[in-house]
C-alpha positions in Angstrom: -23.2 -53.0 -28.6 -19.8 -53.0 -30.2 -20.0 -49.3 -30.9 -20.8 -48.7 -27.2 -17.8 -50.7 -26.1 -15.5 -49.0 -28.6 -16.5 -45.6 -27.2 -15.2 -46.5 -23.7 -12.3 -48.6 -24.7 -8.7 -47.7 -23.8 -7.3 -46.6 -27.0 -5.0 -43.7 -26.1 -7.0 -41.4 -28.4 -7.6 -38.7 -25.8 -9.4 -35.5 -26.8 -8.6 -33.4 -23.8 -5.6 -32.7 -21.7 -4.7 -35.5 -19.3 -2.2 -35.7 -16.5 -1.2 -39.2 -15.3 0.6 -39.6 -11.9 1.8 -43.0 -10.9 4.2 -44.1 -8.1 7.0 -46.5 -9.1 6.4 -48.6 -5.9 2.7 -49.0 -6.4 2.0 -52.7 -5.7 -1.8 -52.5 -6.0 -1.7 -51.2 -9.6 1.8 -52.0 -11.0 3.1 -49.1 -13.0 4.5 -51.3 -15.8 1.0 -52.9 -16.3 -1.1 -49.8 -16.2 0.2 -46.2 -16.7 3.3 -47.2 -18.7 1.0 -49.0 -21.2 -1.5 -46.3 -21.4 1.1 -43.6 -21.9 2.5 -45.7 -24.8 -1.0 -45.9 -26.3 -1.5 -42.2 -26.1 1.9 -41.6 -27.8 1.1 -44.2 -30.5 -2.2 -42.4 -31.2 -0.3 -39.2 -32.0 -1.9 -37.3 -29.1 1.1 -37.1 -26.7 0.9 -33.3 -26.8 -2.2 -33.6 -24.7 -0.7 -36.0 -22.1 1.7 -35.5 -19.2 2.9 -38.6 -17.5 4.7 -38.2 -14.1 6.4 -41.3 -12.7 7.0 -40.6 -9.1 10.0 -42.4 -7.8 9.2 -44.1 -4.5 5.5 -43.3 -4.7 3.1 -46.0 -3.7 -0.7 -46.4 -4.1 -1.4 -44.5 -0.8 0.7 -42.4 1.5 0.0 -44.6 4.5 3.4 -46.3 4.4 5.5 -43.1 4.2 6.1 -43.0 8.0 7.3 -46.6 8.0 9.9 -46.2 5.3 10.6 -42.4 5.0 13.9 -43.0 3.1 12.3 -45.3 0.6 8.7 -44.1 0.1 7.8 -40.7 -1.4 4.6 -39.0 -0.3 2.2 -38.6 -3.3 -0.4 -36.2 -1.9 1.5 -33.1 -2.9 2.0 -34.5 -6.4 -1.7 -34.8 -6.8 -2.2 -31.2 -5.6 0.5 -29.9 -8.0 -1.2 -31.9 -10.8 -4.6 -30.4 -10.1 -3.1 -26.9 -10.1 -1.3 -27.7 -13.4 -4.5 -29.0 -14.9 -6.3 -25.9 -14.0 -3.6 -23.7 -15.6 -3.6 -26.0 -18.7 -7.3 -26.1 -19.3 -8.1 -22.5 -18.3 -5.1 -20.6 -19.6 -3.4 -22.9 -22.1 -0.2 -23.2 -20.1 0.8 -26.8 -20.5 2.9 -28.4 -17.8 6.4 -29.5 -18.6 7.3 -33.1 -19.4 9.4 -33.3 -16.2 8.7 -35.3 -13.1 8.6 -33.4 -9.8 11.7 -33.9 -7.7 11.8 -36.8 -5.2 10.7 -36.0 -1.7 12.1 -38.9 0.2 12.3 -38.4 4.0 9.6 -35.8 4.2 6.5 -36.1 6.3 3.5 -36.0 3.8 2.0 -33.0 5.8 5.2 -31.0 5.3 6.2 -32.1 1.8 4.2 -29.6 0.0 2.5 -26.3 0.7 -1.3 -26.3 0.6 -2.5 -25.5 -2.9 -4.5 -22.2 -3.2 -6.8 -24.0 -5.7 -7.7 -26.6 -3.1 -8.4 -23.9 -0.5 -10.9 -22.4 -2.8 -12.6 -25.8 -3.2 -12.8 -26.4 0.5 
């Protein structure tokens, strides 16, 4: 039983590329109690070269509140699309994404904030 639990425990010892995206205004899963801690675990495990952690300033858990506070809340959907494209490039072609957060996109309608990803069009 202990070995089974150890295999699924959060240790930070990742074996494959991982991109983490978390909004700084996420109140459902606070960034300081989730992704910040996991990113630190990955770094301590010596596997930080396999991890990219993007803290999206103004991002929340969902984009449902962007229209109510467009100068405070940043739409996240495009960040997820960009991350998916980056993950495809990283795992298929070995092109790792930079350790740089995407720019803030405050004041943009989520539908207009990012172009549609060609990768996602292929999946549709």
